[in-house]
C-alpha positions as CSV (number, residue, x, y, z in Angstrom):
1,M,-85.4,-59.4,-86.1
2,R,-86.1,-56.5,-88.4
3,R,-83.2,-54.4,-89.6
4,K,-83.2,-50.8,-88.7
5,S,-83.2,-48.5,-91.7
6,V,-80.5,-45.9,-92.2
7,L,-83.1,-43.4,-93.4
8,S,-86.4,-42.4,-91.9
9,V,-89.6,-43.1,-93.8
10,L,-89.8,-39.3,-94.7
11,E,-86.2,-39.4,-96.0
12,Q,-86.9,-42.5,-98.0
13,N,-90.0,-40.9,-99.6
14,H,-88.1,-37.8,-100.4
15,L,-85.4,-39.8,-102.1
16,M,-87.9,-41.8,-104.1
17,N,-89.6,-38.7,-105.4
18,P,-86.8,-36.2,-105.6
19,N,-87.1,-32.5,-106.1
20,E,-84.9,-30.6,-108.6
21,D,-82.1,-30.1,-106.1
22,L,-81.8,-33.8,-105.4
23,L,-82.1,-34.7,-109.1
24,E,-79.2,-32.4,-109.8
25,E,-77.1,-33.6,-106.9
26,Y,-77.5,-37.4,-107.3
27,H,-78.7,-38.0,-110.9
28,I,-76.4,-36.0,-113.1
29,L,-74.2,-38.5,-114.9
30,S,-70.5,-37.9,-115.0
31,E,-68.2,-38.8,-117.8
32,S,-67.1,-42.0,-116.0
33,D,-70.8,-42.8,-115.3
34,I,-71.5,-42.5,-119.0
35,G,-68.5,-44.6,-119.9
36,I,-69.7,-47.5,-117.8
37,I,-73.3,-47.1,-118.9
38,Q,-72.3,-47.3,-122.6
39,Q,-70.8,-50.7,-122.0
40,H,-74.3,-52.1,-121.6
41,R,-76.1,-53.4,-124.7
42,G,-79.5,-52.0,-125.7
43,S,-80.9,-48.6,-124.8
44,E,-83.2,-50.2,-122.2
45,N,-80.3,-51.8,-120.4
46,R,-78.2,-48.6,-120.5
47,L,-81.2,-46.6,-119.1
48,G,-82.0,-49.2,-116.4
49,F,-78.4,-49.5,-115.3
50,A,-78.0,-45.7,-115.1
51,I,-81.1,-45.4,-113.0
52,Q,-79.9,-48.1,-110.7
53,L,-76.5,-46.4,-110.4
54,C,-78.1,-43.1,-109.4
55,Y,-80.4,-44.6,-106.8
56,M,-77.4,-46.5,-105.3
57,R,-75.7,-43.2,-104.5
58,Y,-78.1,-42.8,-101.6
59,P,-77.0,-44.6,-98.4
60,G,-78.9,-47.9,-98.1
61,V,-81.1,-47.4,-101.1
62,V,-81.6,-49.6,-104.2
63,M,-83.7,-48.9,-107.2
64,P,-87.4,-49.4,-106.4
65,D,-89.6,-51.6,-108.5
66,N,-91.3,-48.4,-109.9
67,P,-88.8,-45.5,-110.0
68,S,-90.1,-42.0,-110.1
69,E,-91.0,-40.9,-113.6
70,K,-89.1,-37.7,-112.8
71,V,-86.0,-39.7,-112.3
72,I,-86.5,-41.8,-115.4
73,D,-87.1,-38.7,-117.5
74,F,-84.2,-36.8,-116.1
75,I,-81.7,-39.7,-116.7
76,A,-83.2,-40.7,-120.1
77,D,-82.8,-37.1,-121.3
78,Q,-79.1,-37.1,-120.4
79,L,-78.5,-40.3,-122.3
80,G,-80.7,-39.3,-125.3
81,I,-82.9,-42.4,-124.7
82,S,-86.7,-42.4,-124.8
83,P,-88.0,-42.8,-121.2
84,E,-90.4,-45.5,-122.5
85,K,-87.4,-47.8,-123.0
86,F,-87.3,-48.3,-119.2
87,D,-90.5,-50.4,-119.6
88,D,-88.4,-53.0,-121.3
89,Y,-85.7,-53.1,-118.7
90,G,-85.3,-56.1,-116.4
91,K,-87.6,-58.5,-118.3
92,R,-84.8,-61.0,-117.4
93,G,-84.1,-61.1,-113.7
94,L,-80.5,-61.7,-114.4
95,T,-80.3,-58.2,-116.1
96,T,-81.3,-56.3,-113.0
97,N,-79.4,-58.5,-110.5
98,G,-76.2,-58.3,-112.7
99,A,-76.6,-54.5,-113.1
100,K,-77.0,-54.1,-109.3
101,T,-73.8,-56.0,-108.6
102,Y,-71.9,-54.1,-111.4
103,A,-73.2,-50.8,-110.0
104,K,-72.0,-51.6,-106.5
105,E,-68.6,-52.5,-107.8
106,F,-68.3,-49.3,-109.9
107,L,-69.4,-47.1,-107.0
108,A,-66.9,-48.7,-104.7
109,R,-64.1,-47.7,-107.0
110,I,-64.9,-44.0,-107.3
């Protein structure tokens, strides 16, 4: 049986390609976000984890395989990391799976 999505297709598309208001609402990194992000080694891992963390703030949403360039650029700018570093993120499956679990635990505490 197929699970029902919390969000409509239109809402999902809107979240995957956010406008400026959504970027500012869900993708601005707090001091505690940056603290947890800085614990990751390598700029590609810090950027990838930060992007995953921001996507997970939406109900029922995980980072897509190809996040919006707008999102990547917006978060990379806050971290002072080149957006191209995201291309190197997740070359090891354990990196993305571990980051996803870590992000869930972090969000559950705040």
